[in-house]
C-alpha positions, 0 to 999 in steps of 0.5 A, a space after each residue: 191787709 188787702 183781700 186781693 191776694 191770690 190763692 196761689 203764689 210763687 212762694 206757695 204755702 209760706 205766703 199763706 202763713 205770712 199773710 196770716 201773720 200780719 202786713 204793713 205798707 213800708 218795705 224800705 230797708 233802712 241803713 244799719 246803725 252807725 255804731 256797731 258795738 264790739 264784743 268786749 263785754 257780754 252786753 256788747 256781744 248781744 248788742 252786736 248780735 242784734 245789729 248783725 241780724 238787722 243788717 242781715 250780715 251772715 259773715 259777721 253773725 257767724 263770728 259771734 258764735 262758738 263752734 259748739 253753739 247750741 240753740 234751745 227751743 222753748 218747751 212751752 211754746 214750741 214742744 214739737 220743735 224741741 223734739 225735732 231739733 234736740 241738737 240744733 248746732 252751729 251748722 243749723 244756725 248758720 244755714 237758717 240765718 243764711 236762708 232768712 237773710 238771703 232767701 233760698 229754695 226749699 226742698 220742694 223747689 219753692 223759692 222762699 223770700 229773704 227778709 227785707 227788714 229785720 228790726 230788733 229791740 233788746 228790752 231789760 238786759 241784765 247779766 247774771 252768773 251762768 249756773 252751768 259754770 258757777 265756778 268760773 264767772 270770769 269766763 262764763 256769763 249769761 245775758 238775759 233779755 227780758 223782752 227781745 222785740 222783733 219785726 221781720 218783714 217779707 215781700 209779698 206783692 202788693 203788701 209787706 208781710 210782717 212777723 211780730 215777736 216779743 219774748 224772753 231770750 237768754 244768751 250764754 256767753 263765754 270769754 274768748 280764752 275759754 271758748 271753743 273756736 274755729 281752727 285758726 282763731 286765736 283765743 282772746 280774753 278781750 272778746 266774748 262769744 255766744 255758746 248757747 241761745 235759749 228761747 224762753 217764749 211762753 205759749 202765745 195762743 192761750 193753751 194752743 201749741 205754737 207749731 209751724 201751722 196756718 197761724 204762722 210762727 210767733 217765736 224766734 225758734 219757729 222762725 229759725 226752724 221755718 228757714 232751716 
């Protein structure tokens, strides 16, 4: 990182947080993958979620979530966020994703930059029974990603500042003929939806809690909360 970054900047405190998170020199946005999986299986659904984040496509991302969607923050790494957002639902999720993908102006009137690149890698993907619906394995499943590796880059002249993330994530998915869907969306047994996303990040600071502080967010939950 260059040490010429000024003490003040139009992006305010966010850029200080980002600067401490790391930086790199490549700010080019690559093209989305040529083949985007459909949502005909639980694994394909999560792969499509990965691609919609990488292409920063909010409308397509929204189509993957049920109306009763819930995000669960990690009690191990983000206990403050667990308490702050006990009922993170679809509106919170789409607002956060919109701000991350496209940028926004926060409640203090400070412009916050959109990500210029999001790269995700799904490592160790398995499908298990959903214990909350053990009697209906045909309609409810859980997709476990042992390590969802992410790099999210932001423009901070003269550098590109990057968050690096890697942690276990679990996606509780539901078949379309059992899902809670928006009005006008027909039930479809050939499609799957995400009804719950659990961040199972472990504490990255060897005993220190990972809140949104001067060290910057290091979990997917903290990223979501920062851009909410």
